[in-house]
N, C-alpha and C positions, 0 to 999 in steps of 0.2 A: 415487459419493458424492453425497449430497444437499447442495445449497447452503443454508446457514443465513443468514438475513437479519435485520437489525435495522433501525431507522429510518435511521441514517446509515452503517452498516457492513454488510459481508457477508463470509462465509467460504465459499470453494468448495474447501477442503481444503489450500490452500497457506498461508493466513494471513488475518488480518482486513484488509479493504480499505476505505478511506474512500471512500464513493460520490461526494461532491461533488468531492474532489480527483482522483479517477480521471477524472471527466468533464473537469475542467480540463486535466489532463495529456494526455488523449487529443486534445483540441482543439489543443493546442500541438504535439503529435507529428504530427498530420495536416498541419499547415502547415509543418513542418520538412522541409527537403530533405536535410539531412545525417544520414542514417541509417547507423549502423554495426552490425555484428554484436554480439549479446549476448556472444559469446565474447571480444570485445575490450573489453567494458565491465564485466564481472562476474567474480567469483571470482579466478582467478589471471591476471588480465589484465596486460599490460605496464605499465599505469598504476599509480602508487602510490596513487591515489585512485579506486578503481573506483566506478561508479555503478550502482545497481540498475535493472532494467528496469521495476519498478513502484514509483514514488516515493510512492504513496498507501498504502503498507503501514502499518497502525496498530500501536501497542504498548500493553502493559498499563500503566495508570496507578497500580496498586496491587499489593502483593505477593499479595493474595488472588485476583488475576485475576478481579475482578468489574467493573472499569471499563476501557473502552478509550479511548484518546486518539490523535488524529492529530498527529504531530509537525509536519506542514506547516501545517495551518489551526487546530489547537488544539481542535477540537470533542471532546467526551467523551460517552460513553453507558454507562449501566449495563447489564451483561449478565446480570442476574439472571432473565431471562425463561425460562431453560431448566431 
């Protein structure tokens, strides 16, 4: 599958990822010593509040799926380029 890129987001087949937030989260992950398995933090984990492995996942800002937004940093981008 081909990687689709915009200015602030990219999609490699899993979902749209916010580039600035991904860089920020990778830097904080690299400095973190307390790494746990994804099995224990996603899906049917023991915790009542699972956390996803990619916090930079964007969502659609409109029903027409023409604008992406990042819930973390708030940037938006029009996806009318395709």
